[in-house]
LOPARO-356206 format. One record per atom (N, C-alpha, C): residue in one letter; x negated, z negated, y. Coordinates in steps of 0.02 Angstrom, whole numbers, padded with zeros to 5 digits, always signed. Layout:
residues N
AXZY
...
end
This chain:
residues 100
M-04688-01201-05292
M-04632-01239-05269
M-04582-01192-05235
P-04518-01200-05248
P-04468-01156-05218
P-04472-01157-05142
N-04457-01101-05112
N-04461-01097-05039
N-04392-01093-05008
T-04391-01083-04943
T-04328-01081-04906
T-04296-01012-04909
Q-04328-00965-04940
Q-04299-00898-04947
Q-04243-00899-04999
G-04195-00856-04990
G-04142-00849-05039
G-04151-00785-05079
H-04120-00783-05136
H-04120-00724-05179
H-04050-00710-05203
R-04039-00648-05223
R-03973-00629-05250
R-03984-00585-05311
L-03932-00581-05351
L-03933-00537-05408
L-03937-00465-05384
N-03982-00428-05411
N-03989-00357-05395
N-03922-00322-05408
S-03901-00279-05364
S-03836-00246-05372
S-03833-00201-05434
K-03889-00190-05467
K-03891-00150-05529
K-03875-00193-05591
Y-03865-00259-05580
Y-03851-00305-05635
Y-03788-00345-05622
V-03761-00371-05676
V-03703-00415-05672
V-03715-00474-05720
M-03693-00534-05698
M-03696-00591-05743
M-03625-00608-05762
T-03614-00616-05826
T-03548-00634-05851
T-03555-00684-05908
R-03501-00713-05926
R-03502-00759-05983
R-03461-00728-06040
V-03492-00726-06098
V-03460-00697-06157
V-03463-00749-06212
G-03405-00771-06235
G-03403-00821-06288
G-03440-00885-06270
G-03436-00906-06207
G-03469-00967-06186
G-03543-00959-06172
E-03569-00899-06177
E-03640-00886-06165
E-03648-00843-06103
A-03697-00859-06060
A-03710-00820-06000
A-03753-00760-06018
V-03734-00702-05993
V-03768-00640-06009
V-03779-00601-05944
I-03839-00573-05937
I-03855-00528-05882
I-03860-00458-05912
A-03824-00412-05882
A-03824-00343-05908
A-03831-00294-05851
P-03864-00238-05864
P-03869-00187-05813
P-03802-00151-05806
I-03788-00130-05745
I-03731-00085-05734
I-03760-00016-05745
C-03738+00018-05798
C-03772+00080-05816
C-03722+00134-05835
D-03748+00195-05837
D-03709+00253-05855
D-03719+00274-05928
S-03770+00245-05960
S-03784+00266-06029
S-03797+00206-06073
T-03787+00214-06136
T-03799+00160-06183
T-03874+00146-06192
A-03917+00192-06170
A-03989+00182-06176
A-04010+00121-06135
D-03976+00108-06080
D-03993+00051-06038
D-03969-00016-06066
M-03929-00015-06117
M-03900-00077-06143
M-03951-00122-06177
G-04010-00096-06191
G-04064-00137-06219
G-04089-00188-06170
Q-04069-00183-06107
Q-04091-00229-06056
Q-04046-00291-06051
I-03996-00298-06094
I-03952-00356-06091
I-03992-00418-06108
M-03982-00470-06069
M-04020-00532-06077
M-03973-00591-06080
S-03981-00633-06129
S-03943-00695-06135
S-03984-00749-06100
I-03950-00790-06059
I-03985-00846-06027
I-03950-00912-06043
N-03988-00965-06041
N-03959-01030-06057
N-03918-01057-05998
A-03887-01114-06009
A-03843-01143-05959
A-03880-01161-05895
T-03943-01182-05901
T-03982-01198-05842
T-03996-01136-05800
G-04015-01082-05832
G-04026-01019-05797
G-03962-00995-05763
A-03906-01002-05797
A-03842-00981-05768
A-03825-01023-05707
K-03840-01089-05709
K-03828-01132-05651
K-03871-01111-05592
I-03933-01094-05606
I-03978-01071-05552
I-03950-01008-05520
L-03930-00960-05561
L-03902-00898-05534
L-03837-00911-05497
D-03796-00956-05521
D-03734-00974-05486
D-03749-01002-05416
C-03800-01045-05412
C-03820-01073-05347
C-03842-01017-05299
L-03883-00972-05323
L-03906-00916-05282
L-03848-00872-05260
K-03801-00862-05306
K-03742-00821-05292
K-03700-00852-05236
Q-03700-00919-05232
Q-03663-00954-05181
Q-03700-00954-05114
G-03759-00924-05112
G-03796-00919-05049
G-03847-00974-05038
M-03860-01015-05089
M-03911-01067-05081
M-03980-01035-05080
T-04025-01065-05041
T-04095-01043-05042
T-04128-01069-05106
D-04189-01048-05117
D-04226-01072-05176
D-04233-01148-05173
S-04250-01174-05115
S-04259-01247-05107
S-04194-01285-05118
Q-04140-01259-05091
Q-04075-01291-05101
Q-04055-01290-05175
T-04070-01235-05207
T-04056-01229-05279
T-04097-01280-05318
A-04161-01287-05302
A-04203-01335-05336
A-04178-01406-05324
D-04157-01422-05262
D-04130-01488-05247
D-04067-01502-05289
Y-04024-01451-05293
Y-03963-01458-05333
Y-03980-01471-05407
M-04028-01433-05433
M-04045-01441-05503
M-04078-01508-05517
V-04116-01535-05469
V-04145-01602-05477
V-04089-01653-05486
K-04036-01645-05447
K-03979-01692-05452
K-03942-01684-05519
Q-03943-01623-05548
Q-03910-01611-05611
Q-03947-01643-05670
Y-04012-01654-05661
Y-04054-01680-05715
Y-04090-01743-05690
P-04053-01798-05678
P-04084-01858-05648
P-04136-01892-05693
D-04136-01878-05757
D-04184-01909-05802
D-04250-01870-05805
A-04251-01810-05776
A-04311-01769-05776
A-04352-01782-05713
K-04416-01772-05717
K-04459-01779-05658
K-04442-01722-05609
P-04429-01739-05546
P-04410-01687-05497
P-04460-01629-05492
E-04525-01644-05496
E-04574-01590-05490
E-04571-01541-05549
I-04552-01567-05608
I-04545-01523-05666
I-04483-01479-05658
V-04429-01507-05634
V-04368-01467-05622
V-04382-01414-05570
R-04414-01432-05515
R-04430-01384-05461
R-04474-01328-05487
T-04524-01345-05527
T-04569-01295-05555
T-04530-01248-05601
G-04484-01276-05641
G-04443-01235-05686
G-04399-01186-05647
V-04369-01211-05593
V-04327-01167-05551
V-04369-01110-05523
S-04427-01128-05496
S-04471-01078-05466
S-04493-01026-05518
R-04511-01048-05577
R-04533-01001-05630
R-04476-00955-05652
F-04415-00983-05657
F-04358-00942-05677
F-04345-00889-05624
I-04346-00908-05560
I-04335-00860-05506
I-04389-00807-05507
D-04452-00827-05515
D-04508-00779-05518
D-04499-00730-05575
E-04479-00755-05633
E-04469-00712-05692
E-04413-00661-05679
M-04359-00684-05648
M-04303-00639-05634
M-04322-00588-05580
L-04365-00608-05533
L-04391-00560-05483
L-04435-00508-05516
D-04480-00531-05560
D-04525-00485-05596
D-04487-00433-05637
K-04431-00453-05665
K-04390-00408-05706
K-04344-00365-05664
G-04342-00378-05599
G-04298-00339-05555
G-04225-00362-05556
I-04212-00418-05587
I-04144-00443-05592
I-04123-00478-05527
L-04171-00511-05495
L-04158-00541-05429
L-04196-00501-05377
E-04171-00505-05316
E-04206-00474-05259
E-04199-00522-05200
P-04245-00516-05151
P-04240-00560-05093
P-04175-00549-05056
E-04145-00603-05033
E-04081-00601-04998
E-04084-00560-04935
D-04141-00560-04900
D-04145-00525-04836
D-04162-00451-04842
D-04172-00425-04902
D-04184-00353-04910
D-04122-00314-04891
S-04131-00260-04855
S-04074-00216-04841
S-04067-00167-04898
M-04004-00149-04910
M-03990-00105-04967
M-03990-00033-04947
end
């Protein structure tokens, strides 16, 4: 279940929209790093937008539950938590309270 901690996009990555699609790409000096470009769906982009606005994981999950009123809240919360965990595992997100 999402917690009260916040996360942010790692400063080594940028999220942008290209042709209506959300894309996460590394900020890199060489084309070798371009293999790390990742396309994410609209739901993932909404989650990252919430985190970018300074929402905690729990606030983000609450927001997403409201966005999908026909879905079971526990399923939405689990999905948000899994997405955040996956982005943390890949190094795309980092804890908000980490010093740089």
